mmCIF entry with sequence, helices, sheets and N, C-alpha, C, O atoms, coordinates in Angstrom:
data_MODEL
# 
_entry.id   MODEL 
# 
_entity.id                         1 
_entity.type                       polymer 
_entity.pdbx_number_of_molecules   1 
# 
_entity_poly.entity_id                      1 
_entity_poly.type                           'polypeptide(L)' 
_entity_poly.nstd_linkage                   no 
_entity_poly.nstd_monomer                   no 
_entity_poly.pdbx_seq_one_letter_code       MLTDMQLRALKPAKKIYKVADQRGLYAAVTPSGAVSFRYD 
_entity_poly.pdbx_seq_one_letter_code_can   MLTDMQLRALKPAKKIYKVADQRGLYAAVTPSGAVSFRYD 
_entity_poly.pdbx_strand_id                 A 
# 
loop_
_entity_poly_seq.entity_id 
_entity_poly_seq.num 
_entity_poly_seq.mon_id 
_entity_poly_seq.hetero 
1 1  MET n 
1 2  LEU n 
1 3  THR n 
1 4  ASP n 
1 5  MET n 
1 6  GLN n 
1 7  LEU n 
1 8  ARG n 
1 9  ALA n 
1 10 LEU n 
1 11 LYS n 
1 12 PRO n 
1 13 ALA n 
1 14 LYS n 
1 15 LYS n 
1 16 ILE n 
1 17 TYR n 
1 18 LYS n 
1 19 VAL n 
1 20 ALA n 
1 21 ASP n 
1 22 GLN n 
1 23 ARG n 
1 24 GLY n 
1 25 LEU n 
1 26 TYR n 
1 27 ALA n 
1 28 ALA n 
1 29 VAL n 
1 30 THR n 
1 31 PRO n 
1 32 SER n 
1 33 GLY n 
1 34 ALA n 
1 35 VAL n 
1 36 SER n 
1 37 PHE n 
1 38 ARG n 
1 39 TYR n 
1 40 ASP n 
# 
_struct_asym.id          A 
_struct_asym.entity_id   1 
# 
_struct_conf.conf_type_id            HELX_P 
_struct_conf.id                      HELX_P1 
_struct_conf.pdbx_PDB_helix_id       AA1 
_struct_conf.beg_label_comp_id       ASP 
_struct_conf.beg_label_asym_id       A 
_struct_conf.beg_label_seq_id        4 
_struct_conf.pdbx_beg_PDB_ins_code   ? 
_struct_conf.end_label_comp_id       ARG 
_struct_conf.end_label_asym_id       A 
_struct_conf.end_label_seq_id        8 
_struct_conf.pdbx_end_PDB_ins_code   ? 
_struct_conf.beg_auth_comp_id        ASP 
_struct_conf.beg_auth_asym_id        A 
_struct_conf.beg_auth_seq_id         4 
_struct_conf.end_auth_comp_id        ARG 
_struct_conf.end_auth_asym_id        A 
_struct_conf.end_auth_seq_id         8 
_struct_conf.pdbx_PDB_helix_class    1 
_struct_conf.details                 ? 
_struct_conf.pdbx_PDB_helix_length   5 
# 
_struct_conf_type.id          HELX_P 
_struct_conf_type.criteria    ? 
_struct_conf_type.reference   ? 
# 
_struct_sheet.id               AA1 
_struct_sheet.type             ? 
_struct_sheet.number_strands   3 
_struct_sheet.details          ? 
# 
loop_
_struct_sheet_order.sheet_id 
_struct_sheet_order.range_id_1 
_struct_sheet_order.range_id_2 
_struct_sheet_order.offset 
_struct_sheet_order.sense 
AA1 1 2 ? anti-parallel 
AA1 2 3 ? anti-parallel 
# 
loop_
_struct_sheet_range.sheet_id 
_struct_sheet_range.id 
_struct_sheet_range.beg_label_comp_id 
_struct_sheet_range.beg_label_asym_id 
_struct_sheet_range.beg_label_seq_id 
_struct_sheet_range.pdbx_beg_PDB_ins_code 
_struct_sheet_range.end_label_comp_id 
_struct_sheet_range.end_label_asym_id 
_struct_sheet_range.end_label_seq_id 
_struct_sheet_range.pdbx_end_PDB_ins_code 
_struct_sheet_range.beg_auth_comp_id 
_struct_sheet_range.beg_auth_asym_id 
_struct_sheet_range.beg_auth_seq_id 
_struct_sheet_range.end_auth_comp_id 
_struct_sheet_range.end_auth_asym_id 
_struct_sheet_range.end_auth_seq_id 
AA1 1 TYR A 17 ? ALA A 20 ? TYR A 17 ALA A 20 
AA1 2 LEU A 25 ? VAL A 29 ? LEU A 25 VAL A 29 
AA1 3 VAL A 35 ? TYR A 39 ? VAL A 35 TYR A 39 
# 
loop_
_atom_site.group_PDB 
_atom_site.id 
_atom_site.type_symbol 
_atom_site.label_atom_id 
_atom_site.label_alt_id 
_atom_site.label_comp_id 
_atom_site.label_asym_id 
_atom_site.label_entity_id 
_atom_site.label_seq_id 
_atom_site.pdbx_PDB_ins_code 
_atom_site.Cartn_x 
_atom_site.Cartn_y 
_atom_site.Cartn_z 
_atom_site.occupancy 
_atom_site.B_iso_or_equiv 
_atom_site.pdbx_formal_charge 
_atom_site.auth_seq_id 
_atom_site.auth_comp_id 
_atom_site.auth_asym_id 
_atom_site.auth_atom_id 
_atom_site.pdbx_PDB_model_num 
ATOM 1   N N  . MET A 1 1  ? 72.152 55.175 23.993 1.00 0.00 ? 1  MET A N  1 
ATOM 2   C CA . MET A 1 1  ? 73.370 55.186 24.764 1.00 0.00 ? 1  MET A CA 1 
ATOM 3   C C  . MET A 1 1  ? 73.898 53.758 24.883 1.00 0.00 ? 1  MET A C  1 
ATOM 4   O O  . MET A 1 1  ? 73.156 52.834 25.214 1.00 0.00 ? 1  MET A O  1 
ATOM 5   N N  . LEU A 1 2  ? 75.175 53.596 24.612 1.00 0.00 ? 2  LEU A N  1 
ATOM 6   C CA . LEU A 1 2  ? 75.801 52.282 24.744 1.00 0.00 ? 2  LEU A CA 1 
ATOM 7   C C  . LEU A 1 2  ? 76.217 52.090 26.199 1.00 0.00 ? 2  LEU A C  1 
ATOM 8   O O  . LEU A 1 2  ? 76.927 52.919 26.768 1.00 0.00 ? 2  LEU A O  1 
ATOM 9   N N  . THR A 1 3  ? 75.775 51.010 26.782 1.00 0.00 ? 3  THR A N  1 
ATOM 10  C CA . THR A 1 3  ? 76.106 50.751 28.181 1.00 0.00 ? 3  THR A CA 1 
ATOM 11  C C  . THR A 1 3  ? 77.306 49.813 28.285 1.00 0.00 ? 3  THR A C  1 
ATOM 12  O O  . THR A 1 3  ? 77.694 49.162 27.315 1.00 0.00 ? 3  THR A O  1 
ATOM 13  N N  . ASP A 1 4  ? 77.873 49.762 29.465 1.00 0.00 ? 4  ASP A N  1 
ATOM 14  C CA . ASP A 1 4  ? 79.002 48.877 29.724 1.00 0.00 ? 4  ASP A CA 1 
ATOM 15  C C  . ASP A 1 4  ? 78.619 47.422 29.463 1.00 0.00 ? 4  ASP A C  1 
ATOM 16  O O  . ASP A 1 4  ? 79.399 46.669 28.880 1.00 0.00 ? 4  ASP A O  1 
ATOM 17  N N  . MET A 1 5  ? 77.440 47.032 29.884 1.00 0.00 ? 5  MET A N  1 
ATOM 18  C CA . MET A 1 5  ? 76.996 45.644 29.687 1.00 0.00 ? 5  MET A CA 1 
ATOM 19  C C  . MET A 1 5  ? 76.842 45.315 28.204 1.00 0.00 ? 5  MET A C  1 
ATOM 20  O O  . MET A 1 5  ? 77.197 44.218 27.773 1.00 0.00 ? 5  MET A O  1 
ATOM 21  N N  . GLN A 1 6  ? 76.317 46.254 27.425 1.00 0.00 ? 6  GLN A N  1 
ATOM 22  C CA . GLN A 1 6  ? 76.167 46.031 25.985 1.00 0.00 ? 6  GLN A CA 1 
ATOM 23  C C  . GLN A 1 6  ? 77.531 45.852 25.329 1.00 0.00 ? 6  GLN A C  1 
ATOM 24  O O  . GLN A 1 6  ? 77.712 44.961 24.500 1.00 0.00 ? 6  GLN A O  1 
ATOM 25  N N  . LEU A 1 7  ? 78.484 46.695 25.698 1.00 0.00 ? 7  LEU A N  1 
ATOM 26  C CA . LEU A 1 7  ? 79.813 46.621 25.095 1.00 0.00 ? 7  LEU A CA 1 
ATOM 27  C C  . LEU A 1 7  ? 80.537 45.338 25.478 1.00 0.00 ? 7  LEU A C  1 
ATOM 28  O O  . LEU A 1 7  ? 81.231 44.754 24.645 1.00 0.00 ? 7  LEU A O  1 
ATOM 29  N N  . ARG A 1 8  ? 80.393 44.894 26.701 1.00 0.00 ? 8  ARG A N  1 
ATOM 30  C CA . ARG A 1 8  ? 81.038 43.652 27.138 1.00 0.00 ? 8  ARG A CA 1 
ATOM 31  C C  . ARG A 1 8  ? 80.429 42.421 26.470 1.00 0.00 ? 8  ARG A C  1 
ATOM 32  O O  . ARG A 1 8  ? 81.086 41.386 26.357 1.00 0.00 ? 8  ARG A O  1 
ATOM 33  N N  . ALA A 1 9  ? 79.183 42.529 26.031 1.00 0.00 ? 9  ALA A N  1 
ATOM 34  C CA . ALA A 1 9  ? 78.490 41.398 25.412 1.00 0.00 ? 9  ALA A CA 1 
ATOM 35  C C  . ALA A 1 9  ? 78.792 41.256 23.918 1.00 0.00 ? 9  ALA A C  1 
ATOM 36  O O  . ALA A 1 9  ? 78.378 40.274 23.303 1.00 0.00 ? 9  ALA A O  1 
ATOM 37  N N  . LEU A 1 10 ? 79.502 42.215 23.324 1.00 0.00 ? 10 LEU A N  1 
ATOM 38  C CA . LEU A 1 10 ? 79.804 42.149 21.894 1.00 0.00 ? 10 LEU A CA 1 
ATOM 39  C C  . LEU A 1 10 ? 80.763 41.006 21.607 1.00 0.00 ? 10 LEU A C  1 
ATOM 40  O O  . LEU A 1 10 ? 81.786 40.856 22.276 1.00 0.00 ? 10 LEU A O  1 
ATOM 41  N N  . LYS A 1 11 ? 80.429 40.212 20.621 1.00 0.00 ? 11 LYS A N  1 
ATOM 42  C CA . LYS A 1 11 ? 81.246 39.059 20.233 1.00 0.00 ? 11 LYS A CA 1 
ATOM 43  C C  . LYS A 1 11 ? 81.687 39.209 18.782 1.00 0.00 ? 11 LYS A C  1 
ATOM 44  O O  . LYS A 1 11 ? 80.961 39.799 17.981 1.00 0.00 ? 11 LYS A O  1 
ATOM 45  N N  . PRO A 1 12 ? 82.856 38.690 18.426 1.00 0.00 ? 12 PRO A N  1 
ATOM 46  C CA . PRO A 1 12 ? 83.315 38.769 17.037 1.00 0.00 ? 12 PRO A CA 1 
ATOM 47  C C  . PRO A 1 12 ? 82.397 37.992 16.092 1.00 0.00 ? 12 PRO A C  1 
ATOM 48  O O  . PRO A 1 12 ? 81.779 37.000 16.476 1.00 0.00 ? 12 PRO A O  1 
ATOM 49  N N  . ALA A 1 13 ? 82.324 38.461 14.863 1.00 0.00 ? 13 ALA A N  1 
ATOM 50  C CA . ALA A 1 13 ? 81.559 37.787 13.813 1.00 0.00 ? 13 ALA A CA 1 
ATOM 51  C C  . ALA A 1 13 ? 82.459 37.671 12.582 1.00 0.00 ? 13 ALA A C  1 
ATOM 52  O O  . ALA A 1 13 ? 83.596 38.144 12.594 1.00 0.00 ? 13 ALA A O  1 
ATOM 53  N N  . LYS A 1 14 ? 81.956 37.050 11.536 1.00 0.00 ? 14 LYS A N  1 
ATOM 54  C CA . LYS A 1 14 ? 82.766 36.864 10.322 1.00 0.00 ? 14 LYS A CA 1 
ATOM 55  C C  . LYS A 1 14 ? 83.054 38.177 9.610  1.00 0.00 ? 14 LYS A C  1 
ATOM 56  O O  . LYS A 1 14 ? 84.068 38.299 8.922  1.00 0.00 ? 14 LYS A O  1 
ATOM 57  N N  . LYS A 1 15 ? 82.174 39.163 9.767  1.00 0.00 ? 15 LYS A N  1 
ATOM 58  C CA . LYS A 1 15 ? 82.356 40.470 9.142  1.00 0.00 ? 15 LYS A CA 1 
ATOM 59  C C  . LYS A 1 15 ? 82.293 41.546 10.226 1.00 0.00 ? 15 LYS A C  1 
ATOM 60  O O  . LYS A 1 15 ? 81.759 41.325 11.313 1.00 0.00 ? 15 LYS A O  1 
ATOM 61  N N  . ILE A 1 16 ? 82.848 42.712 9.905  1.00 0.00 ? 16 ILE A N  1 
ATOM 62  C CA . ILE A 1 16 ? 82.748 43.847 10.822 1.00 0.00 ? 16 ILE A CA 1 
ATOM 63  C C  . ILE A 1 16 ? 81.276 44.230 10.959 1.00 0.00 ? 16 ILE A C  1 
ATOM 64  O O  . ILE A 1 16 ? 80.548 44.291 9.969  1.00 0.00 ? 16 ILE A O  1 
ATOM 65  N N  . TYR A 1 17 ? 80.848 44.484 12.190 1.00 0.00 ? 17 TYR A N  1 
ATOM 66  C CA . TYR A 1 17 ? 79.493 44.987 12.388 1.00 0.00 ? 17 TYR A CA 1 
ATOM 67  C C  . TYR A 1 17 ? 79.520 46.152 13.357 1.00 0.00 ? 17 TYR A C  1 
ATOM 68  O O  . TYR A 1 17 ? 80.477 46.332 14.111 1.00 0.00 ? 17 TYR A O  1 
ATOM 69  N N  . LYS A 1 18 ? 78.452 46.944 13.327 1.00 0.00 ? 18 LYS A N  1 
ATOM 70  C CA . LYS A 1 18 ? 78.379 48.159 14.124 1.00 0.00 ? 18 LYS A CA 1 
ATOM 71  C C  . LYS A 1 18 ? 77.203 48.089 15.085 1.00 0.00 ? 18 LYS A C  1 
ATOM 72  O O  . LYS A 1 18 ? 76.146 47.544 14.766 1.00 0.00 ? 18 LYS A O  1 
ATOM 73  N N  . VAL A 1 19 ? 77.412 48.653 16.264 1.00 0.00 ? 19 VAL A N  1 
ATOM 74  C CA . VAL A 1 19 ? 76.349 48.804 17.252 1.00 0.00 ? 19 VAL A CA 1 
ATOM 75  C C  . VAL A 1 19 ? 76.304 50.290 17.586 1.00 0.00 ? 19 VAL A C  1 
ATOM 76  O O  . VAL A 1 19 ? 77.281 50.841 18.092 1.00 0.00 ? 19 VAL A O  1 
ATOM 77  N N  . ALA A 1 20 ? 75.179 50.942 17.308 1.00 0.00 ? 20 ALA A N  1 
ATOM 78  C CA . ALA A 1 20 ? 75.094 52.396 17.433 1.00 0.00 ? 20 ALA A CA 1 
ATOM 79  C C  . ALA A 1 20 ? 74.206 52.827 18.595 1.00 0.00 ? 20 ALA A C  1 
ATOM 80  O O  . ALA A 1 20 ? 73.332 52.090 19.050 1.00 0.00 ? 20 ALA A O  1 
ATOM 81  N N  . ASP A 1 21 ? 74.466 54.064 19.062 1.00 0.00 ? 21 ASP A N  1 
ATOM 82  C CA . ASP A 1 21 ? 73.550 54.693 19.998 1.00 0.00 ? 21 ASP A CA 1 
ATOM 83  C C  . ASP A 1 21 ? 72.719 55.717 19.228 1.00 0.00 ? 21 ASP A C  1 
ATOM 84  O O  . ASP A 1 21 ? 72.776 55.752 17.999 1.00 0.00 ? 21 ASP A O  1 
ATOM 85  N N  . GLN A 1 22 ? 71.961 56.537 19.916 1.00 0.00 ? 22 GLN A N  1 
ATOM 86  C CA . GLN A 1 22 ? 71.059 57.471 19.250 1.00 0.00 ? 22 GLN A CA 1 
ATOM 87  C C  . GLN A 1 22 ? 71.747 58.756 18.807 1.00 0.00 ? 22 GLN A C  1 
ATOM 88  O O  . GLN A 1 22 ? 71.153 59.524 18.051 1.00 0.00 ? 22 GLN A O  1 
ATOM 89  N N  . ARG A 1 23 ? 72.965 59.017 19.242 1.00 0.00 ? 23 ARG A N  1 
ATOM 90  C CA . ARG A 1 23 ? 73.614 60.302 18.986 1.00 0.00 ? 23 ARG A CA 1 
ATOM 91  C C  . ARG A 1 23 ? 74.752 60.232 17.973 1.00 0.00 ? 23 ARG A C  1 
ATOM 92  O O  . ARG A 1 23 ? 75.524 61.184 17.862 1.00 0.00 ? 23 ARG A O  1 
ATOM 93  N N  . GLY A 1 24 ? 74.879 59.141 17.237 1.00 0.00 ? 24 GLY A N  1 
ATOM 94  C CA . GLY A 1 24 ? 75.892 59.052 16.199 1.00 0.00 ? 24 GLY A CA 1 
ATOM 95  C C  . GLY A 1 24 ? 77.158 58.310 16.595 1.00 0.00 ? 24 GLY A C  1 
ATOM 96  O O  . GLY A 1 24 ? 78.022 58.079 15.749 1.00 0.00 ? 24 GLY A O  1 
ATOM 97  N N  . LEU A 1 25 ? 77.285 57.934 17.852 1.00 0.00 ? 25 LEU A N  1 
ATOM 98  C CA . LEU A 1 25 ? 78.436 57.150 18.292 1.00 0.00 ? 25 LEU A CA 1 
ATOM 99  C C  . LEU A 1 25 ? 78.147 55.685 18.014 1.00 0.00 ? 25 LEU A C  1 
ATOM 100 O O  . LEU A 1 25 ? 77.038 55.207 18.252 1.00 0.00 ? 25 LEU A O  1 
ATOM 101 N N  . TYR A 1 26 ? 79.148 54.972 17.509 1.00 0.00 ? 26 TYR A N  1 
ATOM 102 C CA . TYR A 1 26 ? 78.956 53.537 17.342 1.00 0.00 ? 26 TYR A CA 1 
ATOM 103 C C  . TYR A 1 26 ? 80.241 52.791 17.627 1.00 0.00 ? 26 TYR A C  1 
ATOM 104 O O  . TYR A 1 26 ? 81.338 53.337 17.516 1.00 0.00 ? 26 TYR A O  1 
ATOM 105 N N  . ALA A 1 27 ? 80.081 51.536 17.996 1.00 0.00 ? 27 ALA A N  1 
ATOM 106 C CA . ALA A 1 27 ? 81.202 50.637 18.222 1.00 0.00 ? 27 ALA A CA 1 
ATOM 107 C C  . ALA A 1 27 ? 81.264 49.698 17.030 1.00 0.00 ? 27 ALA A C  1 
ATOM 108 O O  . ALA A 1 27 ? 80.267 49.072 16.671 1.00 0.00 ? 27 ALA A O  1 
ATOM 109 N N  . ALA A 1 28 ? 82.438 49.602 16.418 1.00 0.00 ? 28 ALA A N  1 
ATOM 110 C CA . ALA A 1 28 ? 82.656 48.687 15.298 1.00 0.00 ? 28 ALA A CA 1 
ATOM 111 C C  . ALA A 1 28 ? 83.428 47.485 15.826 1.00 0.00 ? 28 ALA A C  1 
ATOM 112 O O  . ALA A 1 28 ? 84.502 47.639 16.407 1.00 0.00 ? 28 ALA A O  1 
ATOM 113 N N  . VAL A 1 29 ? 82.883 46.293 15.625 1.00 0.00 ? 29 VAL A N  1 
ATOM 114 C CA . VAL A 1 29 ? 83.494 45.060 16.118 1.00 0.00 ? 29 VAL A CA 1 
ATOM 115 C C  . VAL A 1 29 ? 84.088 44.306 14.934 1.00 0.00 ? 29 VAL A C  1 
ATOM 116 O O  . VAL A 1 29 ? 83.391 44.017 13.962 1.00 0.00 ? 29 VAL A O  1 
ATOM 117 N N  . THR A 1 30 ? 85.373 43.991 15.020 1.00 0.00 ? 30 THR A N  1 
ATOM 118 C CA . THR A 1 30 ? 86.068 43.300 13.935 1.00 0.00 ? 30 THR A CA 1 
ATOM 119 C C  . THR A 1 30 ? 86.030 41.790 14.153 1.00 0.00 ? 30 THR A C  1 
ATOM 120 O O  . THR A 1 30 ? 85.719 41.333 15.254 1.00 0.00 ? 30 THR A O  1 
ATOM 121 N N  . PRO A 1 31 ? 86.343 41.008 13.115 1.00 0.00 ? 31 PRO A N  1 
ATOM 122 C CA . PRO A 1 31 ? 86.375 39.554 13.266 1.00 0.00 ? 31 PRO A CA 1 
ATOM 123 C C  . PRO A 1 31 ? 87.388 39.073 14.308 1.00 0.00 ? 31 PRO A C  1 
ATOM 124 O O  . PRO A 1 31 ? 87.226 37.988 14.866 1.00 0.00 ? 31 PRO A O  1 
ATOM 125 N N  . SER A 1 32 ? 88.421 39.859 14.574 1.00 0.00 ? 32 SER A N  1 
ATOM 126 C CA . SER A 1 32 ? 89.408 39.466 15.587 1.00 0.00 ? 32 SER A CA 1 
ATOM 127 C C  . SER A 1 32 ? 88.937 39.788 17.001 1.00 0.00 ? 32 SER A C  1 
ATOM 128 O O  . SER A 1 32 ? 89.570 39.382 17.975 1.00 0.00 ? 32 SER A O  1 
ATOM 129 N N  . GLY A 1 33 ? 87.823 40.520 17.118 1.00 0.00 ? 33 GLY A N  1 
ATOM 130 C CA . GLY A 1 33 ? 87.275 40.855 18.425 1.00 0.00 ? 33 GLY A CA 1 
ATOM 131 C C  . GLY A 1 33 ? 87.619 42.251 18.907 1.00 0.00 ? 33 GLY A C  1 
ATOM 132 O O  . GLY A 1 33 ? 87.201 42.648 19.994 1.00 0.00 ? 33 GLY A O  1 
ATOM 133 N N  . ALA A 1 34 ? 88.375 43.003 18.117 1.00 0.00 ? 34 ALA A N  1 
ATOM 134 C CA . ALA A 1 34 ? 88.710 44.379 18.500 1.00 0.00 ? 34 ALA A CA 1 
ATOM 135 C C  . ALA A 1 34 ? 87.474 45.263 18.372 1.00 0.00 ? 34 ALA A C  1 
ATOM 136 O O  . ALA A 1 34 ? 86.683 45.115 17.440 1.00 0.00 ? 34 ALA A O  1 
ATOM 137 N N  . VAL A 1 35 ? 87.322 46.174 19.311 1.00 0.00 ? 35 VAL A N  1 
ATOM 138 C CA . VAL A 1 35 ? 86.203 47.112 19.294 1.00 0.00 ? 35 VAL A CA 1 
ATOM 139 C C  . VAL A 1 35 ? 86.771 48.517 19.170 1.00 0.00 ? 35 VAL A C  1 
ATOM 140 O O  . VAL A 1 35 ? 87.607 48.929 19.974 1.00 0.00 ? 35 VAL A O  1 
ATOM 141 N N  . SER A 1 36 ? 86.315 49.253 18.158 1.00 0.00 ? 36 SER A N  1 
ATOM 142 C CA . SER A 1 36 ? 86.740 50.643 18.012 1.00 0.00 ? 36 SER A CA 1 
ATOM 143 C C  . SER A 1 36 ? 85.503 51.527 18.010 1.00 0.00 ? 36 SER A C  1 
ATOM 144 O O  . SER A 1 36 ? 84.435 51.132 17.542 1.00 0.00 ? 36 SER A O  1 
ATOM 145 N N  . PHE A 1 37 ? 85.667 52.718 18.537 1.00 0.00 ? 37 PHE A N  1 
ATOM 146 C CA . PHE A 1 37 ? 84.561 53.661 18.636 1.00 0.00 ? 37 PHE A CA 1 
ATOM 147 C C  . PHE A 1 37 ? 84.714 54.727 17.569 1.00 0.00 ? 37 PHE A C  1 
ATOM 148 O O  . PHE A 1 37 ? 85.808 55.233 17.318 1.00 0.00 ? 37 PHE A O  1 
ATOM 149 N N  . ARG A 1 38 ? 83.586 55.056 16.943 1.00 0.00 ? 38 ARG A N  1 
ATOM 150 C CA . ARG A 1 38 ? 83.581 56.064 15.887 1.00 0.00 ? 38 ARG A CA 1 
ATOM 151 C C  . ARG A 1 38 ? 82.374 56.967 16.086 1.00 0.00 ? 38 ARG A C  1 
ATOM 152 O O  . ARG A 1 38 ? 81.365 56.577 16.674 1.00 0.00 ? 38 ARG A O  1 
ATOM 153 N N  . TYR A 1 39 ? 82.507 58.160 15.589 1.00 0.00 ? 39 TYR A N  1 
ATOM 154 C CA . TYR A 1 39 ? 81.432 59.143 15.719 1.00 0.00 ? 39 TYR A CA 1 
ATOM 155 C C  . TYR A 1 39 ? 81.144 59.745 14.353 1.00 0.00 ? 39 TYR A C  1 
ATOM 156 O O  . TYR A 1 39 ? 82.049 60.247 13.686 1.00 0.00 ? 39 TYR A O  1 
ATOM 157 N N  . ASP A 1 40 ? 79.889 59.696 13.939 1.00 0.00 ? 40 ASP A N  1 
ATOM 158 C CA . ASP A 1 40 ? 79.479 60.287 12.654 1.00 0.00 ? 40 ASP A CA 1 
ATOM 159 C C  . ASP A 1 40 ? 78.700 61.547 12.892 1.00 0.00 ? 40 ASP A C  1 
ATOM 160 O O  . ASP A 1 40 ? 78.266 62.193 11.938 1.00 0.00 ? 40 ASP A O  1 
# 
């Protein structure tokens, strides 16, 4: 499960990266700092 504290701690990187929970939901963080949520 992604918590509020985990999401607030996400920082931009040079490439898009993903932070996932156990149920298929993940947050994708872009180099500009935008966070989008996706579900697989």
